[in-house]
MARKEKOL-126871 format. One record per residue: x, y, z of N, C-alpha, C in turn; residue in three letters; chain. Coordinates in pm, 1 decimal. Atoms other than C-alpha are relative to their C-alpha. Layout:
N
> n.c1,n.c2,n.c3,ca.c1,ca.c2,ca.c3,c.c1,c.c2,c.c3,residuo,cadena
> X,Y,Z,X,Y,Z,X,Y,Z,ala,A
...
// end
This chain:
130
> n.c1,n.c2,n.c3,ca.c1,ca.c2,ca.c3,c.c1,c.c2,c.c3,residuo,cadena
> -1.9,-88.6,122.0,-6887.4,-6862.6,-3545.6,-99.7,117.6,20.7,unk,A
> 112.1,-105.1,-23.7,-7204.1,-6661.7,-3436.7,63.4,106.5,94.0,unk,A
> -61.1,-90.1,-95.4,-7006.4,-6503.4,-3149.1,99.3,96.2,-66.8,unk,A
> -94.6,-90.4,68.3,-6734.1,-6383.0,-3376.1,-70.4,91.0,-87.5,unk,A
> 78.3,-93.8,80.9,-6987.1,-6228.8,-3621.4,-62.1,112.5,92.9,unk,A
> 63.3,-100.3,-98.0,-7167.9,-6056.6,-3319.9,110.1,107.8,43.7,unk,A
> -102.5,-87.8,-46.9,-6830.1,-5924.2,-3195.6,47.1,88.9,-106.9,unk,A
> -32.8,-93.6,114.0,-6737.5,-5784.4,-3538.7,-100.3,103.0,-23.1,unk,A
> 110.5,-97.9,22.8,-7067.1,-5616.4,-3565.2,0.2,103.8,106.6,unk,A
> -9.2,-89.6,-115.9,-7038.0,-5456.3,-3216.0,131.3,91.2,-21.1,unk,A
> -131.8,-81.4,23.9,-6672.4,-5342.4,-3291.9,-31.4,104.3,-120.5,unk,A
> 17.2,-90.6,123.1,-6789.0,-5200.6,-3637.0,-99.2,110.8,39.5,unk,A
> 94.4,-106.6,-43.5,-7080.5,-5013.9,-3456.8,71.0,96.7,87.1,unk,A
> -93.4,-88.6,-80.9,-6831.1,-4875.4,-3198.2,79.2,96.4,-77.2,unk,A
> -98.8,-73.4,99.1,-6591.9,-4760.2,-3478.5,-84.9,108.6,-69.4,unk,A
> 85.5,-94.0,66.2,-6889.7,-4587.4,-3652.7,-33.9,119.5,107.1,unk,A
> 33.7,-102.2,-99.7,-6996.3,-4395.7,-3336.5,114.4,83.7,36.3,unk,A
> -118.5,-80.5,-30.0,-6642.9,-4296.2,-3247.5,31.6,98.6,-116.3,unk,A
> -11.8,-89.5,118.4,-6586.7,-4167.1,-3607.3,-94.0,111.8,-9.4,unk,A
> 102.8,-105.2,11.7,-6913.0,-3976.4,-3614.1,16.7,98.6,112.0,unk,A
> -19.3,-97.8,-115.3,-6844.3,-3816.7,-3269.2,112.5,80.3,-35.8,unk,A
> -123.3,-96.6,30.2,-6495.2,-3691.7,-3371.5,-34.9,82.8,-118.7,unk,A
> 34.3,-93.2,107.8,-6632.6,-3564.7,-3709.4,-96.1,105.2,43.8,unk,A
> 93.1,-84.8,-52.3,-6919.7,-3404.4,-3528.2,66.6,117.9,81.1,unk,A
> -56.8,-89.7,-87.6,-6707.4,-3236.3,-3267.7,97.5,97.5,-77.7,unk,A
> -85.5,-75.6,73.3,-6456.8,-3106.4,-3532.1,-94.3,102.6,-81.6,unk,A
> 92.6,-76.2,70.2,-6760.9,-2963.2,-3726.0,-42.0,118.0,95.6,unk,A
> 49.4,-100.6,-96.7,-6889.9,-2789.7,-3418.5,116.8,105.1,42.1,unk,A
> -111.8,-100.3,-32.9,-6537.6,-2643.8,-3333.5,17.8,92.9,-109.2,unk,A
> -13.9,-94.1,115.9,-6509.2,-2505.5,-3692.3,-102.5,99.7,1.7,unk,A
> 105.8,-100.4,8.7,-6850.3,-2339.0,-3662.8,24.8,100.0,113.5,unk,A
> -37.2,-93.6,-104.1,-6743.6,-2180.9,-3327.2,105.2,94.9,-30.9,unk,A
> -110.3,-81.3,47.2,-6422.1,-2061.9,-3473.2,-35.3,105.1,-96.5,unk,A
> 26.1,-91.2,104.8,-6578.2,-1900.4,-3769.2,-128.5,91.7,33.8,unk,A
> 116.1,-77.0,-45.5,-6872.4,-1745.1,-3561.5,52.6,147.3,11.7,unk,A
> -39.0,-129.8,-3.7,-6865.0,-1369.0,-3606.3,3.5,55.0,143.0,unk,A
> -3.4,-69.8,-119.5,-6758.3,-1159.5,-3313.5,-70.0,121.9,4.0,unk,A
> 92.3,-125.7,16.2,-7021.9,-901.0,-3239.1,57.7,118.6,94.7,unk,A
> -44.8,-112.5,-84.4,-6924.5,-554.4,-3114.8,-119.6,41.0,82.5,unk,A
> 107.6,-45.8,-103.5,-7125.8,-445.5,-2804.2,40.0,146.9,27.9,unk,A
> -14.2,-154.7,-36.3,-7164.1,-96.3,-2666.1,-46.4,14.4,149.6,unk,A
> 38.1,-33.3,-133.0,-7180.9,33.1,-2306.9,25.2,157.4,19.4,unk,A
> -16.2,-143.1,-25.3,-7232.2,390.1,-2187.3,-23.5,14.5,156.9,unk,A
> 3.9,-7.2,-152.7,-7173.8,488.4,-1819.1,93.2,94.1,54.3,unk,A
> -88.6,-88.6,-71.3,-6956.8,644.1,-1563.2,119.4,-77.3,39.6,unk,A
> -124.1,63.1,-40.0,-6596.9,559.1,-1505.7,14.7,-13.7,148.7,unk,A
> -21.6,23.4,-137.4,-6548.5,405.5,-1161.4,138.6,4.9,38.3,unk,A
> -151.8,5.0,-17.3,-6170.5,336.8,-1188.0,68.2,-16.0,-120.5,unk,A
> -83.3,17.3,118.9,-5892.9,347.9,-1429.6,144.3,-50.2,56.5,unk,A
> -138.5,50.7,-29.0,-5571.8,137.9,-1402.8,84.4,12.3,-125.0,unk,A
> -73.3,-18.6,125.5,-5345.6,268.4,-1682.8,114.6,-110.9,-17.2,unk,A
> -109.3,102.3,9.3,-5067.9,13.8,-1595.2,-54.9,-130.1,-48.0,unk,A
> 55.3,133.5,50.8,-5288.3,-292.8,-1654.2,-91.4,30.5,-125.0,unk,A
> 82.1,-40.7,128.3,-5505.6,-101.5,-1925.4,-139.7,-42.5,41.5,unk,A
> 131.3,30.7,-35.5,-5823.2,-166.9,-1726.1,-88.1,111.5,45.9,unk,A
> 87.5,-106.9,-40.7,-6126.5,54.9,-1696.5,-131.0,-66.0,53.8,unk,A
> 126.2,50.0,-55.1,-6419.7,-15.1,-1467.5,-113.6,102.8,-19.1,unk,A
> 113.1,-92.7,26.1,-6754.9,139.5,-1586.4,-120.7,-44.3,77.5,unk,A
> 118.4,25.9,-67.8,-7073.9,167.9,-1394.8,-110.6,43.8,-106.2,unk,A
> 92.0,-26.5,99.8,-7378.2,135.9,-1619.3,-136.3,-50.1,41.2,unk,A
> 134.9,54.6,-35.4,-7749.6,73.8,-1602.6,-37.9,-107.3,-89.5,unk,A
> 34.4,124.6,61.0,-7845.7,-276.2,-1706.4,-157.5,14.7,-24.9,unk,A
> 138.5,-21.0,26.3,-8185.3,-206.9,-1886.9,-93.5,-118.2,22.3,unk,A
> 84.5,114.2,-15.7,-8297.8,-566.2,-1854.8,-30.3,-27.3,147.1,unk,A
> 28.3,13.3,-128.1,-8264.6,-578.2,-1481.8,-36.7,132.2,72.9,unk,A
> 13.8,-131.9,-60.0,-8293.4,-203.9,-1422.3,82.0,20.1,129.2,unk,A
> -95.2,-14.9,-106.1,-8008.3,-230.5,-1187.5,133.4,53.7,-56.5,unk,A
> -129.8,-39.7,53.7,-7664.7,-56.4,-1200.7,96.9,-108.9,21.0,unk,A
> -113.1,103.4,19.9,-7383.1,-290.1,-1296.4,127.9,57.9,-14.7,unk,A
> -132.6,-35.2,27.1,-7011.8,-264.7,-1308.3,63.7,-97.8,-106.0,unk,A
> -60.6,86.9,101.0,-6812.2,-385.1,-1608.9,146.7,38.0,-17.8,unk,A
> -137.8,-20.6,17.6,-6424.5,-419.7,-1648.5,23.2,-16.4,-148.4,unk,A
> -27.8,3.9,134.2,-6303.9,-343.0,-1990.7,160.2,35.0,-24.8,unk,A
> -146.2,-15.0,26.8,-5939.3,-382.4,-2118.5,20.7,88.6,-118.1,unk,A
> -46.9,-83.4,106.3,-5771.0,-117.7,-2326.6,132.7,-77.0,-60.5,unk,A
> -116.8,57.5,68.0,-5518.7,-260.5,-2588.3,67.6,97.7,-91.1,unk,A
> -64.7,-81.2,93.3,-5280.1,-127.1,-2843.5,-84.4,40.2,-115.8,unk,A
> 80.2,-30.7,113.8,-5552.6,-142.9,-3108.8,-127.2,84.8,35.1,unk,A
> 119.1,-78.2,-46.1,-5813.2,57.5,-2904.7,20.8,139.0,-58.9,unk,A
> -4.0,-128.3,53.6,-5908.3,380.0,-3074.8,-72.0,91.2,106.9,unk,A
> 48.4,-99.7,-80.5,-5985.1,700.9,-2885.5,-62.5,115.4,-69.0,unk,A
> 54.2,-114.6,49.1,-6214.1,989.0,-2954.6,-10.3,103.7,113.8,unk,A
> 0.2,-102.3,-92.8,-6191.8,1325.0,-2781.8,115.6,3.3,100.4,unk,A
> -113.8,14.3,-89.1,-5883.3,1191.2,-2591.0,105.2,-76.2,-76.0,unk,A
> -108.5,62.5,73.7,-5556.8,1058.0,-2687.4,52.7,-145.4,54.3,unk,A
> -40.4,126.0,-67.4,-5497.2,761.1,-2441.4,-79.5,-31.0,127.7,unk,A
> 64.6,43.2,-126.6,-5621.3,578.5,-2126.8,39.0,105.6,103.4,unk,A
> -33.0,-102.0,-110.2,-5426.5,834.6,-1924.2,-84.1,121.2,0.2,unk,A
> 87.0,-126.8,2.4,-5670.4,1109.0,-2021.3,-154.6,-41.0,60.9,unk,A
> 113.7,41.5,-62.5,-5948.7,907.0,-1854.5,1.5,5.0,154.4,unk,A
> -3.7,-10.7,-133.9,-6055.9,988.4,-1504.1,-138.9,-62.4,66.6,unk,A
> 131.1,37.1,-65.8,-6309.1,847.8,-1242.8,-99.0,106.0,-7.2,unk,A
> 100.5,-104.6,13.0,-6628.6,1030.2,-1291.5,-40.6,38.9,-141.1,unk,A
> 19.8,-26.5,138.4,-6600.3,1072.4,-1664.9,-115.6,-71.3,-58.8,unk,A
> 104.6,73.9,84.3,-6893.6,987.6,-1879.5,68.5,-66.7,-115.0,unk,A
> -76.4,69.6,101.8,-6780.6,727.8,-2124.9,-92.5,-93.1,-79.3,unk,A
> 65.0,95.2,110.5,-6897.4,528.5,-2434.4,104.2,-83.2,-45.2,unk,A
> -93.3,98.8,40.7,-6721.6,211.3,-2523.9,-56.6,-103.6,-91.1,unk,A
> 38.0,114.1,88.4,-6754.2,-12.9,-2823.9,102.5,-111.5,36.8,unk,A
> -94.3,103.1,-38.0,-6612.9,-348.9,-2717.7,-48.8,-130.2,-54.4,unk,A
> 25.6,128.3,27.6,-6594.7,-716.8,-2795.5,34.9,-91.8,99.9,unk,A
> -22.5,99.4,-97.6,-6588.7,-1020.6,-2584.0,88.1,-113.6,-64.4,unk,A
> -93.3,96.3,62.9,-6275.4,-1242.7,-2653.6,-40.2,-135.9,38.6,unk,A
> 22.8,134.8,-31.4,-6270.3,-1623.3,-2633.3,21.3,-37.0,153.7,unk,A
> -26.5,16.6,-147.2,-6147.1,-1595.5,-2267.7,-116.4,62.2,85.7,unk,A
> 106.6,-77.8,-78.2,-6457.0,-1380.4,-2174.5,33.9,134.3,39.2,unk,A
> -45.1,-132.7,-36.1,-6259.8,-1061.0,-2137.0,-58.7,107.9,-93.4,unk,A
> 49.1,-106.0,83.5,-6421.5,-733.0,-2258.5,114.1,80.9,-53.8,unk,A
> -103.5,-72.5,58.7,-6184.2,-571.1,-2504.2,-42.9,128.3,-64.2,unk,A
> 45.7,-127.8,57.9,-6232.0,-204.8,-2594.4,57.9,20.1,-153.7,unk,A
> -34.3,-25.6,133.3,-6232.4,-124.2,-2958.0,1.5,157.0,-38.7,unk,A
> 7.7,-144.2,17.5,-6328.6,247.6,-2945.5,-58.9,57.3,132.7,unk,A
> 42.8,-56.2,-130.5,-6363.4,470.2,-2643.7,-16.9,157.6,-33.8,unk,A
> 30.3,-151.4,8.1,-6526.1,825.0,-2639.4,-40.0,39.1,148.8,unk,A
> 29.1,-39.1,-133.3,-6531.3,1009.5,-2317.9,-17.0,164.7,4.6,unk,A
> 12.7,-136.8,-14.9,-6635.3,1355.6,-2189.8,-5.0,33.7,153.9,unk,A
> -19.0,-22.5,-135.6,-6536.6,1500.5,-1859.2,-136.6,57.8,52.0,unk,A
> 128.7,-36.9,-65.0,-6838.6,1544.8,-1621.5,-0.4,153.7,29.8,unk,A
> 10.9,-158.5,-23.0,-6735.1,1907.8,-1532.2,-29.5,84.7,-132.3,unk,A
> 14.2,-67.8,131.0,-6719.8,2003.6,-1903.0,-150.4,-20.2,-38.9,unk,A
> 138.8,21.4,30.8,-7071.1,1845.8,-1952.4,-81.7,92.0,80.0,unk,A
> 79.9,-91.6,-84.4,-7209.4,2051.1,-1669.3,9.3,145.0,-34.5,unk,A
> -20.2,-131.4,35.8,-7063.1,2369.5,-1807.2,-79.0,20.7,-130.0,unk,A
> 76.8,-5.4,125.2,-7229.8,2294.5,-2145.8,-142.1,-10.6,9.7,unk,A
> 149.4,11.6,-23.4,-7571.5,2229.7,-2007.6,-63.3,133.4,18.1,unk,A
> 64.7,-128.3,-22.3,-7808.4,2520.1,-2020.6,-60.3,3.9,139.1,unk,A
> 57.5,-8.8,-140.1,-7929.9,2648.5,-1680.3,-147.9,-49.4,-0.3,unk,A
> 132.0,52.5,-18.6,-8249.4,2487.9,-1549.3,-93.4,109.1,23.0,unk,A
> 97.6,-93.3,-15.2,-8564.4,2690.0,-1577.2,-76.9,-29.6,126.8,unk,A
> 75.7,26.2,-118.4,-8759.1,2725.3,-1246.8,-153.2,44.3,-30.4,unk,A
// end
């Protein structure tokens, strides 16, 4: 009789732990799904543009490591453009500012892109005084 009671208690404890684990994991998943997606920002120089795949590679200065880094950012149908009309107007060497978010797969998705052609920037700069 004692063995049967012990067995029932062990089974009940296992059931409680399994139920608690499932409930906790669902709560954690719900928190992750409702976590706000933060918009990030990068400014740098365009290294390459692939308009077919909608990918822009930007070289920027990582202020934490003080090293130049490269970042690939995807352009989608919802990406907004300022000063240009599409990804086709972006060229290697352009100065670019991109507001982006990181999706659940870890891809950088452009929300807003502003660019200025480096040659135009140089024309607008006042001559240096000697």
